[in-house]
C-alpha positions as CSV (number, residue, x, y, z in Angstrom):
1,X,-10.1,-28.7,-18.9
2,X,-10.2,-25.1,-19.9
3,X,-8.3,-22.7,-17.6
4,X,-8.6,-19.0,-17.1
5,X,-6.0,-17.2,-15.0
6,X,-6.3,-13.6,-13.8
7,X,-3.1,-11.8,-12.6
8,X,-3.5,-8.5,-10.8
9,X,-0.3,-6.4,-11.2
10,X,0.8,-3.3,-9.3
11,X,4.5,-2.3,-9.9
12,X,5.8,-5.8,-10.4
13,X,8.4,-5.1,-13.2
14,X,11.1,-7.0,-11.2
15,X,9.2,-10.2,-10.9
16,X,6.6,-10.3,-13.7
17,X,8.8,-11.5,-16.5
18,X,9.8,-14.6,-14.5
19,X,6.1,-15.3,-13.8
20,X,5.0,-15.0,-17.4
21,X,8.0,-17.0,-18.6
22,X,6.9,-19.8,-16.3
23,X,3.3,-19.6,-17.7
24,X,4.5,-19.7,-21.3
25,X,6.6,-22.7,-20.6
26,X,3.8,-24.8,-19.1
27,X,3.2,-28.3,-20.4
28,X,-0.5,-27.4,-20.4
29,X,-1.0,-23.7,-21.0
30,X,-4.0,-21.8,-19.7
31,X,-6.6,-21.0,-22.4
32,X,-6.8,-17.4,-21.2
33,X,-4.4,-15.3,-19.1
34,X,-5.8,-11.9,-18.2
35,X,-3.2,-9.5,-16.8
36,X,-4.8,-6.6,-14.9
37,X,-2.4,-3.6,-14.7
38,X,-3.7,-2.0,-11.5
39,X,-2.4,1.5,-11.7
40,X,1.3,0.6,-12.0
41,X,3.8,3.5,-12.2
42,X,6.8,1.4,-13.2
43,X,7.6,-0.6,-16.4
44,X,5.0,-3.3,-15.8
45,X,2.8,-2.3,-18.7
46,X,5.7,-2.5,-21.2
47,X,6.4,-6.0,-20.0
48,X,2.7,-7.0,-20.3
49,X,2.5,-5.5,-23.8
50,X,5.5,-7.6,-24.9
51,X,4.0,-10.9,-23.7
52,X,0.5,-10.1,-24.9
53,X,1.7,-9.2,-28.4
54,X,3.7,-12.5,-28.7
55,X,1.2,-14.8,-27.1
56,X,-2.5,-14.8,-28.2
57,X,-3.8,-16.3,-25.0
58,X,-2.4,-13.4,-22.9
59,X,-4.5,-10.2,-22.7
60,X,-3.6,-6.8,-21.2
61,X,-6.2,-5.0,-19.1
62,X,-6.0,-1.6,-17.5
63,X,-7.5,-0.7,-14.1
64,X,-7.3,2.6,-12.3
65,X,-7.5,2.4,-8.5
66,X,-5.9,3.9,-5.4
67,X,-2.2,3.4,-5.0
68,X,-2.5,2.2,-1.4
69,X,-2.3,-1.5,-0.9
70,X,-5.4,-2.5,1.0
71,X,-5.0,-6.1,1.9
72,X,-7.7,-8.2,0.2
73,X,-9.9,-5.5,-1.3
74,X,-7.5,-3.9,-3.8
75,X,-6.3,-7.2,-5.3
76,X,-9.8,-8.7,-5.6
77,X,-11.2,-5.6,-7.1
78,X,-8.5,-5.9,-9.8
79,X,-9.4,-9.6,-10.2
80,X,-13.0,-8.7,-10.9
81,X,-11.9,-6.1,-13.5
82,X,-10.3,-9.0,-15.3
83,X,-13.2,-11.3,-14.6
84,X,-15.6,-8.9,-16.4
85,X,-13.5,-9.3,-19.6
86,X,-13.4,-13.1,-19.9
87,X,-14.3,-14.1,-23.4
88,X,-14.1,-17.9,-23.2
89,X,-15.9,-20.4,-21.2
90,X,-13.8,-22.1,-18.5
91,X,-13.7,-25.1,-16.3
92,X,-11.1,-23.8,-13.8
93,X,-10.4,-20.3,-12.8
94,X,-7.6,-18.8,-10.6
95,X,-6.3,-15.5,-9.3
96,X,-2.5,-15.8,-9.4
97,X,0.0,-13.4,-8.0
98,X,2.7,-11.7,-10.3
99,X,5.7,-12.6,-8.0
100,X,5.8,-16.4,-8.7
101,X,7.7,-18.9,-10.7
102,X,5.5,-21.9,-11.5
103,X,7.1,-25.3,-12.2
104,X,6.6,-26.2,-15.9
105,X,4.1,-28.9,-15.1
106,X,2.1,-26.9,-12.5
107,X,-1.2,-26.8,-14.4
108,X,-0.8,-30.4,-15.6
109,X,-0.5,-31.6,-12.0
110,X,-3.4,-29.5,-10.6
111,X,-5.7,-30.5,-13.5
112,X,-5.0,-34.1,-12.5
113,X,-6.3,-33.4,-9.0
114,X,-9.6,-32.1,-10.4
115,X,-9.9,-35.1,-12.8
116,X,-9.3,-37.6,-10.0
117,X,-12.4,-36.5,-8.1
118,X,-15.3,-34.4,-9.3
119,X,-15.9,-33.2,-5.8
120,X,-12.6,-31.4,-5.7
121,X,-13.6,-27.7,-5.8
122,X,-10.2,-26.0,-5.0
123,X,-6.7,-27.3,-5.7
124,X,-3.1,-26.1,-5.9
125,X,0.5,-26.7,-4.8
126,X,2.8,-25.2,-2.2
127,X,4.7,-21.9,-2.0
128,X,8.4,-21.8,-1.3
129,X,10.6,-18.8,-0.4
130,X,14.3,-18.3,-0.8
131,X,16.4,-18.4,2.4
132,X,20.2,-18.4,2.3
133,X,20.2,-19.6,-1.3
134,X,17.8,-22.4,-0.5
135,X,14.1,-22.6,-1.4
136,X,12.1,-23.6,1.7
137,X,8.4,-24.1,2.3
138,X,6.8,-20.8,3.3
139,X,5.5,-22.1,6.6
140,X,2.7,-19.6,7.5
141,X,0.3,-22.4,6.6
142,X,0.2,-26.2,6.4
143,X,1.2,-28.0,3.2
144,X,-2.2,-29.5,3.0
145,X,-3.8,-26.0,2.5
146,X,-3.8,-24.2,-0.8
147,X,-2.6,-20.6,-0.6
148,X,-4.4,-17.7,-2.3
149,X,-1.7,-16.8,-4.9
150,X,-1.7,-20.3,-6.6
151,X,-5.2,-21.9,-6.2
152,X,-7.5,-23.0,-8.9
153,X,-11.3,-23.2,-8.5
154,X,-13.7,-25.5,-10.3
155,X,-16.3,-23.3,-12.0
156,X,-19.3,-24.8,-10.1
157,X,-17.5,-24.4,-6.8
158,X,-16.5,-20.8,-7.6
159,X,-20.0,-19.9,-8.3
160,X,-21.5,-21.7,-5.3
161,X,-19.2,-19.9,-2.8
162,X,-20.1,-16.5,-4.4
163,X,-16.7,-16.0,-6.0
164,X,-14.0,-14.2,-4.1
165,X,-14.8,-11.8,-1.3
166,X,-13.6,-8.2,-1.6
167,X,-12.0,-8.3,1.8
168,X,-8.8,-9.4,3.6
169,X,-9.4,-13.0,4.5
170,X,-10.9,-13.9,1.1
171,X,-8.3,-16.7,0.7
172,X,-9.4,-18.3,4.1
173,X,-13.1,-17.9,3.8
174,X,-13.2,-19.3,0.3
175,X,-11.9,-22.7,1.4
176,X,-14.3,-22.8,4.4
177,X,-17.3,-22.0,2.2
178,X,-16.2,-24.6,-0.3
179,X,-16.2,-27.2,2.5
180,X,-19.5,-25.9,3.8
181,X,-21.0,-26.7,0.4
182,X,-19.5,-30.1,0.3
183,X,-16.5,-29.5,-1.9
184,X,-13.1,-31.0,-1.3
185,X,-9.8,-29.1,-1.2
186,X,-6.9,-30.9,-2.7
187,X,-3.1,-30.2,-2.6
188,X,-0.2,-31.6,-4.6
189,X,2.7,-31.1,-2.3
190,X,5.2,-31.9,-5.1
191,X,4.1,-28.8,-7.0
192,X,6.6,-26.4,-5.6
193,X,6.0,-22.8,-6.6
194,X,8.7,-20.2,-6.0
195,X,7.4,-17.2,-4.2
196,X,9.7,-14.3,-5.0
197,X,8.4,-12.0,-2.2
198,X,7.5,-13.3,1.3
199,X,3.8,-12.9,2.2
200,X,2.9,-9.6,3.7
201,X,6.0,-7.8,2.4
202,X,3.9,-5.3,0.5
203,X,1.3,-4.7,3.1
204,X,0.8,-1.4,4.8
205,X,1.0,-1.1,8.6
206,X,-2.8,-1.3,9.0
207,X,-2.8,-4.9,7.6
208,X,-2.9,-6.5,11.1
209,X,-5.8,-4.3,12.1
210,X,-7.6,-5.4,8.9
211,X,-6.8,-9.0,9.7
212,X,-8.7,-8.6,13.0
213,X,-11.6,-7.1,11.1
214,X,-11.5,-10.1,8.8
215,X,-11.8,-12.5,11.7
216,X,-15.0,-10.6,12.8
217,X,-16.4,-10.5,9.2
218,X,-15.9,-14.3,9.1
219,X,-17.9,-14.6,12.3
220,X,-15.0,-15.9,14.4
221,X,-15.9,-16.2,18.1
222,X,-13.8,-13.9,20.4
223,X,-11.8,-16.8,21.7
224,X,-11.2,-18.2,18.2
225,X,-10.0,-14.7,17.1
226,X,-7.6,-14.6,20.1
227,X,-6.1,-17.9,19.1
228,X,-5.8,-16.9,15.4
229,X,-4.2,-13.6,16.4
230,X,-1.7,-15.3,18.7
231,X,-0.8,-17.7,15.9
232,X,-0.2,-14.8,13.6
233,X,1.9,-13.0,16.2
234,X,4.1,-16.1,16.7
235,X,4.5,-16.5,12.9
236,X,5.6,-12.9,12.6
237,X,7.7,-13.1,15.8
238,X,6.1,-9.9,17.0
239,X,3.7,-10.1,19.9
240,X,2.4,-6.5,19.2
241,X,0.7,-8.2,16.2
242,X,-1.6,-9.9,18.6
243,X,-2.8,-6.6,20.1
244,X,-3.2,-4.9,16.7
245,X,-5.2,-7.8,15.4
246,X,-7.5,-7.9,18.3
247,X,-8.0,-4.1,18.2
248,X,-9.2,-4.6,14.6
249,X,-11.6,-7.4,15.8
250,X,-13.0,-5.3,18.7
251,X,-13.4,-2.2,16.5
252,X,-15.2,-4.2,13.8
253,X,-17.6,-5.6,16.5
254,X,-18.1,-2.1,18.0
255,X,-19.0,-0.6,14.6
256,X,-21.0,-3.7,13.5
257,X,-18.9,-4.2,10.3
258,X,-20.7,-6.0,7.6
259,X,-20.1,-9.8,7.7
260,X,-19.0,-11.7,4.6
261,X,-20.7,-15.0,5.6
262,X,-24.1,-16.0,6.9
263,X,-24.7,-17.0,10.5
264,X,-25.0,-20.7,9.3
265,X,-21.7,-20.4,7.4
266,X,-20.1,-18.7,10.4
267,X,-21.3,-21.5,12.7
268,X,-19.7,-24.0,10.4
269,X,-16.4,-22.0,10.2
270,X,-16.2,-21.9,14.0
271,X,-17.0,-25.6,14.4
272,X,-14.4,-26.6,11.8
273,X,-11.7,-24.3,13.2
274,X,-12.2,-25.6,16.8
275,X,-12.1,-29.2,15.5
276,X,-8.8,-28.4,13.8
277,X,-7.4,-26.9,17.0
278,X,-8.4,-29.8,19.1
279,X,-7.0,-32.2,16.6
280,X,-3.6,-30.5,16.8
281,X,-3.6,-30.5,20.6
282,X,-4.6,-34.1,20.9
């Protein structure tokens, strides 16, 4: 299966060599790796040039955008800058982060998931972060869910869900839309990916407000948004996160922010979310 990987990069000189070394060392290498330098001011470009000159499947792409890290939109805009330059057909596509170390057999394992069932539309492994010299599961999600930085999409699934949304929440709504269209999400929990920066470390202070906006844009009901905001606050051990998140939700509703899913898709998302909550309670 042909793989295309797009890696948006913004000032990642500390982590990028480790990520690219782990890609070069794969038992099954991607057919095309597009590294999008998104307005970096550090030595990221020199690193990208070194790898692209030594490996024909790695391509360097420049993108000029705002320096501010806008959760969701900035990184997906950079992804599409790379997407526009794809020169080979592909079976699987992924947007990967630059602050990862993939196990050497990562793509081999994930390809196997797609080959096992033609209805698998999204697949990936699990993210681990370092705590006290030990790599532990980054428990802001379940091991059965595939996180945004490491997921691969089957081409037909990617196209059917309309690609990646240019909004925070893109890596939640993509899975929900995939399920809406009848695709399966599959996870190999033995594929441990080292995450060199904890999630949200690079977000600006407005991220929680934007997260609330994302709940609205995904058509969460008010009560479902409250539960999701509370879960987020508990995960961050900061109850103010709940209020910031809900302020974003309420503001989005007040200003009638544009939704990123249809009403039918939103109904499915709410139904599926409530089923998941009830299952955990019972």
